[in-house]
C-alpha positions, 0 to 999 in steps of 0.5 A: 191595795192589791187585795182592794185591787183584785176585789174590784177587778172581780166586781168589773168582770162580774158586772161586765158578764151580761153584756159580753154575754149579750156582745157574743150572741149579737155577734153571732146573730150577725154572723149568722145573718151574714152567712145566710144572707151569702147562702141566699146570694149564692143560690143558683136561679134556673134559666127557665122555668117548669111552665116554659119546659111543659108550654113547649113540648105540649105544643110539640105534642100537639103538633105531632098529633095533627100532621095531616092535612094540606098545612101539615107534613112530616118528613123523617129524616135529618133536616139536610134530607128534608130541606136539600136547599135549605141555607144558612141564615144571615146569623149563622143559624142552621134551621129547617127551611120549610117550602111546601107546607106552613109546618113540617115536622123533621123527625130522626130516623134513627132516634125518631125524635122530633127535630126542635128540640129544648135547650137544657143550657146545661153548663159543664166545667171545662173538659168534664162531665160535671154538672154546674150549680146552675145546670142542676137548677135548669134540670130540676125545673126541666123534671117538674116541666116533663111531670104532668099530665099531658105528657104522661107516658111521652119519652125524650132524647137527650142529645150531647153536642160539642164545637169542633176544637178537638178531635172526633174522637174525643168529642164524640166520648165526651158528648156521650158523657154530658148527655149521661150525666144529664140523664143520671141526674134527672132519674135521681129527682124522679124521671123514669129511666124508661122515658129517657134516651141518651145519645151523643153526637160530638161535634157532628151536629153544629147548632150555628154555622162556626163549627167552633164557636162555644154555642155548639157546646149544649145538651138538648133535649126533644119529644120522641115522635108517637 
């Protein structure tokens, strides 16, 4: 009886071996599918496209080449110097107020950057200069956006800004570190280092009136006036 039982079990094992293999293969494919789906779901999408980057800077470059005439002007100085009567809007946004001309370009006297930046929407880990996955996705689009014939030879300022939380010294260093992190990543993507100039402004140039507003924590890129 014992011998027959053993023989039966072995036969059963041989009979179901292919089924077990099929079940194992199906489970493997299922797990692979889950893994692939997770990777697809966790992949970071860019907030803007390379075309949007190209369009912004192409338009700005065209305007910079047409700064003469009755309806265009060029002011070299800070926003406040070029627009002494400018006031914050109802939404707290600080902007350039053009009084005498329909189109005024404000150029920073130090960096020669046109004061109409492209917000790179770069996010960092808290109190660090480590780029998030979304930030890298955005910068990949930015790198592609400036790698077009119309912008060949154009140079850009990468500006780091913080909000008002913390000391001036801490925020200055943090803004510089974040701007450098962006620059280094762009260089790793193939952007020529000679096309990028890095600067940190700490909390001295808020985008909105409330200096502690998180919106002031940003990295912008601006086209250098030629």
